[in-house]
C-alpha positions in Angstrom: 0.0 -18.7 0.5 -0.7 -15.1 1.6 0.0 -12.1 -0.6 0.4 -8.6 0.6 0.8 -5.6 -1.5 1.8 -2.4 0.4 1.3 1.0 -1.3 2.5 4.2 0.3 -0.1 7.0 -0.3 0.7 9.4 -3.1 2.5 12.8 -2.5 0.4 15.0 -0.3 -0.2 18.7 -0.3 1.4 20.7 2.4 0.4 24.2 1.1 -2.6 24.7 3.5 -2.4 24.4 7.2 -4.5 21.3 7.9 -4.3 18.5 10.5 -2.0 15.6 9.3 -4.9 13.3 8.8 -6.7 15.8 6.6 -4.0 16.7 4.1 -5.2 16.0 0.4 -2.9 14.8 -2.5 -1.2 17.2 -4.6 -1.2 17.3 -8.5 1.9 15.2 -8.7 0.7 12.8 -6.3 -2.5 12.3 -8.4 -0.5 11.8 -11.5 1.9 9.4 -9.8 -1.1 7.4 -8.4 -2.6 7.0 -11.7 0.7 6.2 -13.2 1.5 3.3 -10.9 -2.1 2.0 -10.7 -2.3 1.8 -14.5 0.9 -0.5 -14.5 0.1 -3.1 -11.7 -2.6 -5.3 -13.3 0.1 -8.0 -14.1 1.3 -8.0 -10.5 -1.9 -8.2 -8.5 -3.7 -11.5 -7.5 -7.0 -12.4 -9.0 -8.9 -11.9 -5.7 -8.0 -9.5 -3.0 -9.4 -7.1 -0.3 -8.3 -3.4 -0.2 -7.5 -1.9 3.2 -6.7 1.9 3.6 -5.7 4.4 6.2 -8.3 6.7 7.2 -6.0 9.7 6.4 -7.3 11.6 3.3 -4.1 11.3 1.2 -4.0 7.5 1.7 -8.0 7.0 1.2 -7.7 9.3 -2.0 -4.7 7.2 -3.2 -6.8 4.0 -2.6 -9.6 5.3 -4.6 -7.5 6.2 -7.6 -5.9 2.6 -7.6 -9.4 1.0 -7.0 -10.9 2.9 -10.0 -7.8 2.0 -12.4 -7.8 -1.7 -11.4 -11.7 -1.8 -11.5 -12.1 -2.6 -7.8 -15.5 -1.6 -6.3 -14.7 1.5 -4.4 -17.5 0.9 -1.9 -15.7 -2.3 -1.0 -12.4 -0.6 0.3 -12.1 -1.1 4.0 -10.9 2.0 5.8 -9.2 1.3 9.1 -7.9 3.9 11.7 -5.2 1.3 12.8 -3.7 1.8 9.5 -3.1 5.5 10.2 0.3 4.6 11.7 4.0 5.3 11.1 5.0 2.5 13.3 5.9 -0.7 11.8 4.9 -2.8 15.0 1.3 -1.3 14.7 1.2 -2.0 11.0 2.5 -5.7 11.6 -0.2 -6.2 14.3 -3.0 -4.9 12.1 -2.0 -7.2 9.2 -1.4 -10.4 11.5 -5.1 -9.7 12.6 -6.4 -10.2 9.1 -8.9 -13.1 8.6 -7.5 -16.0 6.9 -10.3 -16.3 4.4 -8.4 -13.5 2.6 -5.4 -14.8 0.8 -4.4 -11.4 -0.5 -4.5 -7.9 0.7 -3.6 -4.7 -1.0 -2.9 -2.1 1.8 -2.5 1.8 1.6 -0.6 3.3 4.5 2.2 5.6 5.5 6.0 5.8 5.9 8.1 4.9 7.9 5.9 1.9 8.7 5.7 0.7 5.2 9.5 0.9 4.5 10.3 -0.6 7.8 7.7 -3.4 7.4 9.0 -4.4 3.9 12.5 -4.5 5.1 11.6 -6.7 8.0 9.4 -9.1 6.1 10.7 -9.1 2.6 14.0 -10.4 1.0 14.9 -7.3 -0.7 16.2 -4.1 1.0 14.6 -0.9 0.1 16.1 2.3 1.4 12.7 4.2 1.2 9.5 3.3 -0.3 8.5 6.5 -2.0 5.1 8.0 -2.4 3.0 6.0 -4.7 5.5 3.1 -4.3 4.1 -0.4 -4.7 5.8 -3.4 -2.9 4.4 -7.1 -3.5 5.3 -9.6 -0.8 4.4 -13.3 -0.8 4.5 -15.5 2.4 4.6 -19.2 2.5 1.9 -19.8 5.1 -1.9 -20.0 5.2 -2.1 -18.0 8.4 -1.7 -14.3 8.6 -0.8 -14.5 12.3 2.2 -16.7 11.3 3.7 -14.5 8.4 7.5 -14.4 8.8 10.1 -13.4 6.4 8.6 -13.5 2.9 9.7 -13.1 -0.8 9.5 -9.6 -2.4 7.8 -10.4 -5.6 7.5 -6.8 -7.2 8.6 -3.2 -6.7 7.3 -0.5 -8.7 8.0 3.2 -8.0 6.8 6.3 -10.1 10.5 7.4 -11.0 11.2 4.0 -12.7 7.9 4.1 -14.6 8.6 7.8 -15.7 11.8 6.6 -17.2 9.9 4.3 -19.7 7.3 6.9 -20.8 
């Protein structure tokens, strides 16, 4: 069994003219990342590895989540391959994961994340919003052979704000 959790980076700040890769989180993004990450403990596996895009907004989101779920921040794996908006590149990177890892929590970008979860999950999601959390389970022991899996959990900031 392989478990994959995809998290879209939190809302980024467009106020200053920076290169896309360098855009930081805005205040709402930080708040939403804290909100979602403090509500996922029941939905994450006991052991996992965290992968993040090298983009500042994704890596900052990964740091917030790691701190809130007590994952050692120095163990986050930053990958330039995850700085992609293309689901085929995302799929290729995920399928290259070593089989010693049964569970991966991945921080990345749209449209890659929404398109990936719709291709591999069994629940259609119109758009995975910023700070959105989608957990998929695959009935295989080989990342290279993942195929249509089961969507186990979807958490989005808007839904959590309704329960506050």
